[in-house]
DOMI-214525 format. One record per residue (C-alpha): z, x, y; residue number from 0; residue in one letter. Coordinates in steps of 0.05 Angstrom, whole numbers, plus 5000, padded with zeros to 4 digits. Layout:
<nodes>
zz|xx|yy|k|r
Z|X|Y|NUM|a
...
</nodes>
This chain:
<nodes>
zz|xx|yy|k|r
4246|4650|4625|0|m
4213|4654|4557|1|f
4261|4673|4501|2|a
4263|4668|4425|3|p
4293|4604|4398|4|p
4369|4601|4395|5|e
4397|4643|4338|6|g
4333|4685|4329|7|t
4348|4758|4315|8|a
4321|4806|4367|9|r
4292|4861|4325|10|t
4229|4890|4353|11|s
4186|4864|4295|12|l
4214|4793|4298|13|e
4209|4792|4374|14|t
4136|4813|4370|15|n
4121|4761|4317|16|e
4152|4708|4361|17|w
4114|4734|4421|18|f
4048|4729|4385|19|r
4063|4659|4362|20|g
4098|4628|4423|21|a
4068|4667|4481|22|v
4004|4692|4451|23|r
3953|4731|4492|24|v
3896|4683|4511|25|p
3839|4682|4461|26|e
3787|4708|4509|27|h
3834|4765|4529|28|e
3845|4784|4456|29|v
3769|4782|4445|30|r
3761|4831|4502|31|r
3815|4878|4476|32|l
3802|4877|4401|33|v
3740|4886|4358|34|p
3693|4826|4354|35|r
3705|4819|4280|36|e
3781|4810|4289|37|s
3797|4736|4283|38|p
3838|4704|4340|39|v
3896|4673|4302|40|t
3967|4650|4307|41|s
4015|4659|4249|42|p
3989|4591|4225|43|d
3914|4606|4233|44|g
3861|4611|4287|45|p
3878|4585|4357|46|l
3846|4520|4376|47|s
3815|4509|4445|48|p
3875|4465|4462|49|a
3923|4520|4442|50|d
3885|4569|4485|51|t
3885|4522|4545|52|a
3960|4509|4537|53|l
3974|4583|4533|54|l
3931|4596|4594|55|e
3970|4543|4633|56|t
4037|4573|4611|57|l
4015|4642|4632|58|v
3991|4621|4700|59|l
4042|4567|4718|60|q
4106|4587|4680|61|a
4168|4590|4724|62|p
4177|4663|4707|63|v
4136|4722|4730|64|a
4088|4748|4678|65|f
4038|4804|4670|66|a
3998|4836|4614|67|f
3978|4909|4615|68|y
3928|4946|4572|69|g
3944|5011|4536|70|t
3914|5046|4597|71|d
3971|5016|4638|72|l
3923|4974|4679|73|r
3934|4901|4695|74|y
3897|4854|4648|75|r
3930|4789|4669|76|r
3983|4769|4720|77|i
4009|4700|4740|78|n
4017|4673|4809|79|r
4093|4683|4812|80|m
4090|4758|4798|81|l
4030|4766|4844|82|a
4070|4734|4900|83|e
4128|4781|4886|84|i
4080|4839|4893|85|n
4049|4809|4956|86|g
3977|4812|4930|87|l
3928|4761|4903|88|p
3924|4756|4827|89|m
3852|4779|4826|90|a
3868|4844|4863|91|d
3913|4866|4806|92|h
3864|4862|4748|93|v
3838|4930|4727|94|g
3885|4968|4773|95|q
3943|5014|4757|96|l
4010|4990|4785|97|p
4019|5056|4821|98|s
3953|5044|4857|99|e
3978|4978|4885|100|l
4053|4982|4891|101|l
4073|5055|4906|102|g
4143|5072|4882|103|d
4151|5003|4849|104|l
4086|5015|4812|105|g
4110|5083|4788|106|a
4173|5051|4759|107|k
4131|4998|4724|108|i
4088|5051|4692|109|e
4151|5087|4667|110|e
4171|5024|4631|111|r
4101|5013|4603|112|l
4099|5084|4574|113|r
4168|5074|4544|114|e
4145|5011|4507|115|v
4079|5042|4484|116|l
4114|5106|4461|117|d
4169|5072|4422|118|t
4137|5006|4402|119|g
4203|4973|4418|120|q
4221|4916|4464|121|v
4255|4941|4527|122|v
4304|4896|4564|123|v
4323|4919|4634|124|d
4375|4878|4670|125|e
4381|4926|4729|126|h
4309|4940|4749|127|f
4307|4947|4824|128|s
4256|4968|4876|129|a
4239|4959|4949|130|q
4198|4897|4959|131|s
4127|4911|4983|132|p
4130|4845|5020|133|v
4196|4846|5057|134|t
4216|4919|5051|135|g
4284|4898|5024|136|q
4312|4921|4958|137|r
4303|4868|4904|138|r
4334|4865|4835|139|y
4299|4840|4773|140|y
4314|4823|4701|141|s
4255|4843|4659|142|s
4234|4842|4586|143|q
4177|4887|4564|144|w
4142|4870|4498|145|f
4090|4909|4459|146|p
4033|4861|4443|147|a
4000|4872|4375|148|r
3939|4844|4340|149|n
3947|4813|4270|150|p
3936|4883|4241|151|g
3996|4910|4280|152|g
3956|4951|4329|153|e
3986|4952|4399|154|v
3938|4921|4448|155|l
3982|4928|4509|156|g
4048|4907|4540|157|v
4071|4840|4566|158|a
4128|4833|4615|159|v
4171|4774|4635|160|l
4206|4784|4702|161|v
4260|4744|4737|162|s
4281|4759|4808|163|d
4358|4761|4805|164|i
4370|4787|4875|165|t
4403|4724|4901|166|e
4445|4718|4838|167|r
4468|4790|4846|168|r
4484|4777|4919|169|r
4524|4715|4900|170|a
4561|4755|4847|171|d
4574|4811|4896|172|a
4598|4762|4949|173|a
4645|4731|4897|174|l
4672|4799|4878|175|r
4679|4818|4951|176|r
4717|4753|4965|177|s
4764|4768|4907|178|a
4774|4839|4932|179|e
4789|4814|5002|180|r
4838|4763|4976|181|t
4873|4817|4936|182|e
4872|4863|4996|183|a
4902|4809|5040|184|l
4957|4797|4988|185|q
4972|4872|4987|186|r
4973|4874|5063|187|a
5019|4814|5066|188|t
5067|4846|5017|189|a
5065|4912|5056|190|a
5075|4876|5122|191|l
5135|4841|5092|192|g
5168|4909|5086|193|e
5145|4934|5154|194|a
5207|4936|5196|195|l
5180|4967|5259|196|t
5120|4956|5303|197|v
5093|5024|5283|198|d
5099|5004|5210|199|d
5058|4941|5225|200|v
5004|4982|5261|201|r
4998|5029|5202|202|r
4993|4974|5149|203|v
4943|4932|5188|204|v
4898|4992|5203|205|a
4897|5013|5130|206|e
4881|4942|5107|207|a
4825|4934|5158|208|a
4793|5000|5137|209|r
4798|4992|5062|210|t
4785|4917|5055|211|a
4738|4902|5112|212|a
4704|4970|5122|213|g
4728|4978|5194|214|a
4718|5048|5222|215|r
4778|5040|5269|216|e
4833|4987|5275|217|a
4883|4986|5331|218|t
4940|4937|5347|219|v
4942|4930|5422|220|v
5005|4895|5447|221|l
5009|4856|5512|222|e
5010|4906|5570|223|g
4979|4963|5530|224|e
4909|4989|5544|225|r
4856|4978|5491|226|p
4820|5039|5463|227|p
4757|5060|5500|228|p
4692|5026|5481|229|a
4643|5060|5434|230|s
4573|5047|5409|231|a
4600|5013|5347|232|r
4607|4938|5336|233|t
4673|4916|5366|234|r
4712|4856|5341|235|v
4776|4830|5374|236|s
4825|4785|5339|237|v
4878|4750|5380|238|d
4950|4759|5357|239|l
4996|4702|5374|240|s
5056|4663|5349|241|v
5085|4596|5370|242|a
5120|4627|5430|243|r
5056|4657|5457|244|g
5008|4716|5453|245|g
5029|4783|5426|246|l
4966|4824|5436|247|g
4900|4838|5403|248|t
4875|4870|5339|249|l
4815|4913|5360|250|v
4768|4934|5305|251|l
4704|4976|5305|252|e
4650|4973|5252|253|f
4587|5012|5240|254|d
4549|4948|5223|255|e
4552|4876|5248|256|p
4608|4834|5217|257|v
4588|4776|5172|258|d
4624|4709|5168|259|e
4665|4728|5107|260|d
4691|4791|5140|261|e
4706|4751|5202|262|d
4748|4701|5162|263|a
4786|4758|5128|264|f
4801|4791|5195|265|l
4826|4724|5222|266|g
4874|4718|5163|267|a
4896|4790|5171|268|l
4908|4777|5244|269|g
4953|4718|5227|270|g
4995|4760|5180|271|q
4997|4816|5231|272|c
5024|4767|5284|273|s
5081|4744|5239|274|i
5099|4816|5221|275|a
5097|4838|5293|276|l
5143|4783|5316|277|e
5192|4799|5260|278|r
5188|4874|5275|279|a
5200|4864|5349|280|r
5262|4821|5335|281|l
5287|4874|5286|282|y
5277|4930|5335|283|e
5313|4892|5391|284|r
5372|4876|5345|285|e
5374|4947|5318|286|r
5373|4977|5388|287|e
5430|4931|5409|288|t
5470|4950|5347|289|a
5458|5025|5356|290|v
5477|5021|5430|291|t
5541|4983|5412|292|l
5557|5031|5356|293|q
5548|5093|5399|294|r
5588|5062|5457|295|s
5649|5056|5412|296|l
5649|5129|5392|297|l
5689|5179|5434|298|p
5652|5206|5495|299|d
5683|5274|5482|300|r
5733|5305|5436|301|l
5803|5322|5461|302|p
5822|5394|5472|303|e
5886|5410|5433|304|v
5918|5479|5433|305|p
5918|5510|5364|306|g
5863|5464|5337|307|l
5787|5467|5335|308|e
5753|5399|5328|309|i
5680|5382|5315|310|a
5644|5317|5299|311|a
5574|5292|5286|312|s
5544|5222|5282|313|f
5472|5211|5260|314|r
5440|5143|5258|315|a
5403|5126|5195|316|g
5327|5127|5189|317|s
5291|5071|5224|318|v
5282|5030|5161|319|d
5357|5032|5143|320|a
5407|4980|5165|321|d
5450|4997|5225|322|v
5521|4994|5198|323|g
5590|5010|5222|324|g
5599|5084|5212|325|d
5649|5110|5262|326|w
5700|5164|5278|327|y
5756|5170|5328|328|d
5801|5226|5353|329|v
5859|5215|5401|330|f
5924|5249|5419|331|a
5992|5214|5417|332|l
6044|5223|5472|333|p
6085|5270|5427|334|d
6027|5319|5419|335|g
6006|5298|5349|336|r
5933|5283|5338|337|l
5901|5224|5301|338|v
5833|5234|5268|339|l
5797|5177|5233|340|v
5730|5170|5196|341|v
5710|5099|5174|342|g
5654|5056|5150|343|d
5646|4981|5160|344|v
5596|4956|5110|345|m
5541|4908|5131|346|g
5486|4914|5181|347|k
5466|4902|5253|348|g
5508|4877|5310|349|v
5561|4843|5265|350|p
5578|4909|5230|351|a
5580|4948|5295|352|a
5624|4895|5327|353|a
5671|4896|5266|354|g
5676|4970|5274|355|m
5697|4961|5347|356|g
5751|4912|5329|357|r
5778|4958|5274|358|l
5779|5018|5320|359|r
5817|4981|5374|360|s
5868|4954|5324|361|a
5879|5023|5294|362|l
5893|5055|5362|363|r
5944|5001|5378|364|a
5979|5009|5310|365|l
5979|5085|5315|366|a
6015|5084|5381|367|h
6068|5039|5350|368|a
6078|5078|5285|369|n
6027|5133|5272|370|p
6045|5148|5199|371|l
5985|5134|5154|372|p
6020|5084|5108|373|e
6044|5042|5167|374|a
5976|5043|5202|375|v
5938|5024|5139|376|l
5987|4968|5122|377|t
5979|4939|5191|378|g
5903|4945|5187|379|l
5903|4906|5122|380|d
5936|4847|5159|381|r
5891|4852|5220|382|v
5828|4857|5178|383|f
5847|4797|5136|384|t
5859|4756|5199|385|a
5797|4775|5239|386|t
5741|4792|5190|387|e
5699|4751|5142|388|d
5722|4749|5069|389|a
5659|4785|5046|390|d
5666|4842|5097|391|q
5684|4910|5069|392|i
5712|4969|5108|393|a
5738|5037|5086|394|t
5770|5095|5123|395|l
5808|5160|5118|396|v
5866|5172|5168|397|y
5896|5239|5188|398|l
5958|5250|5229|399|l
5959|5324|5248|400|v
6017|5363|5277|401|n
5985|5425|5307|402|p
6052|5460|5319|403|v
6079|5452|5248|404|a
6010|5460|5218|405|r
6019|5398|5177|406|r
5975|5337|5164|407|a
5995|5269|5136|408|a
5936|5237|5102|409|v
5921|5167|5077|410|g
5860|5125|5062|411|g
5832|5058|5041|412|a
5776|5063|4990|413|g
5742|5120|5026|414|h
5711|5186|5003|415|l
5757|5246|4992|416|p
5769|5299|5045|417|l
5744|5370|5039|418|v
5801|5421|5045|419|l
5782|5494|5054|420|h
5840|5542|5055|421|r
5828|5613|5079|422|v
5811|5659|5020|423|g
5801|5602|4971|424|r
5743|5558|4948|425|e
5736|5490|4982|426|p
5765|5431|4944|427|e
5765|5356|4947|428|l
5830|5322|4968|429|v
5841|5249|4950|430|d
5853|5210|5014|431|a
5854|5141|4984|432|g
5787|5144|4948|433|s
5818|5109|4888|434|g
5850|5055|4930|435|s
5822|4988|4954|436|t
5784|4977|5019|437|p
5819|4946|5078|438|l
5840|4874|5070|439|g
5851|4881|4995|440|w
5926|4883|4999|441|a
5962|4938|4960|442|e
6018|4986|4977|443|p
5989|5041|5020|444|r
6011|5112|5008|445|v
6004|5178|5043|446|q
6008|5252|5026|447|r
6027|5312|5067|448|t
5987|5376|5069|449|l
6018|5442|5092|450|e
5964|5483|5125|451|l
5957|5555|5148|452|g
5917|5591|5201|453|p
5842|5581|5193|454|g
5850|5524|5143|455|d
5800|5467|5151|456|l
5797|5393|5135|457|l
5731|5354|5137|458|l
5720|5279|5129|459|g
5653|5243|5121|460|m
5619|5177|5108|461|t
5576|5163|5047|462|d
5511|5168|5086|463|g
5521|5244|5085|464|l
5524|5251|5009|465|v
5495|5189|4976|466|e
5420|5182|4961|467|r
5383|5132|4919|468|r
5373|5160|4850|469|g
5424|5217|4860|470|r
5495|5219|4835|471|d
5550|5220|4888|472|l
5582|5282|4858|473|d
5518|5321|4871|474|v
5524|5307|4946|475|g
5598|5324|4948|476|l
5586|5390|4913|477|n
5533|5406|4964|478|e
5584|5395|5020|479|v
5634|5441|4984|480|l
5580|5495|4978|481|r
5561|5491|5052|482|l
5634|5490|5076|483|v
5649|5550|5032|484|g
5592|5588|5063|485|r
5629|5583|5129|486|g
5615|5629|5187|487|g
5611|5615|5262|488|g
5646|5561|5301|489|s
5667|5494|5273|490|l
5611|5461|5313|491|d
5561|5508|5279|492|d
5590|5491|5211|493|l
5586|5415|5222|494|v
5515|5422|5249|495|a
5494|5463|5188|496|a
5522|5412|5139|497|v
5486|5356|5175|498|g
5420|5394|5180|499|s
5417|5411|5106|500|e
5440|5344|5078|501|l
5410|5295|5128|502|l
5335|5303|5121|503|t
5293|5248|5151|504|d
5282|5212|5086|505|t
5262|5139|5086|506|r
5321|5092|5079|507|g
5376|5143|5097|508|r
5440|5110|5122|509|d
5483|5129|5181|510|d
5524|5191|5170|511|a
5588|5216|5203|512|t
5624|5283|5198|513|i
5692|5299|5229|514|l
5727|5366|5219|515|a
5790|5400|5244|516|v
5810|5473|5236|517|r
5875|5508|5253|518|f
5870|5568|5297|519|a
5881|5636|5267|520|t
</nodes>
């Protein structure tokens, strides 16, 4: 495309001077457009026949589309390239208005011509677009519109240089689209890495397919599931498989046909989906096994003891939280005393649940031999050291309750305090070993005795009830005190109310256990 020499300033005056010298209107054209007495000159003098011939050749054969318009907006000259863009012979243009030949495109051309004639300034338009009169497709052009002046400075018309940049724009758009898809795939991969369940995978993949590939619908159909009903849209199916075999199909629907680039993106998305699905299915199977084992080790029902009211609650954590070893146990001894325990084996999955089972069994055996808290806790330290991994951590609070004497011996190993609510008083926290070490960290175990009256209540819990990310533990404990102090109704109602208000279905919530005992009035 014609342009001023490198480094030339682009003021309108300088551009016009360059235009008259380097791409001058042919001599015979100037003679038609200016008075006869006006000499046909370049900045260095009159044009020679050779100059005129050269200029004529440049105008007609230049590898850039060119046209010259009179002040009446009608075509005076046009080269073959621009005529082909317009889909008309060169001769058909001369003397015609653009709007007479090219419709909406012509109207846009006339707008530019009037702008140049009104301002006398060069107009550069990098985003000129119109529907092609030849193909009917939208084409994009880079255009430069110059006011052409005679040596006296009078505007004779407007010259335009036009480059079709449609393919360049398409290439740039394709490059941007490719970068966007790559970024979208990276985001989807990161999100799939955090997708723990099959439902999480379905949600992430559907969102990525809609936002990055423009899919109207996206459905993960596992083996054995029925695909969504067919519609009038374009349907694309991507097989989902891993080394062990097929998992299902990713079914997508589009309003338009899918191009090769989108097809490649969907294939890559399908690959990431397959990996995430396999991981999610393994996680769900392990989690289900752990939850089943955990629940099987909890008491089927609570014992009925005269003079005592007992209530308990266990709630598994949210689906994206690790299955741990939260547990509780309640059992009566042959002499009529009652043992109540709330514990937490840290860790996740089947190993944590299995560790909880071993701890529960050992505690029952030790309690039947010597039920005092300090003796049971000391024995558990030895058992835990012998059977569990060095990095395993377990805490618990242990109560030995005498319902006749209305007395409770309490001990703990690194666990949360108990809540004690005496009739007519505000609830308080009672240290049950919260300042001591977890099991297996040998230290002298101690116990304390609480004298209780009719209606007095003790409540133990695990940290899943009161701990939240970004919230101090004391805030949760104070909430428990407030809810216990509100009282009212049966002990089952109270435990249910504490759980309902503190255990919302927030993402990442851990297992939570509550165990309470109240002396009859």
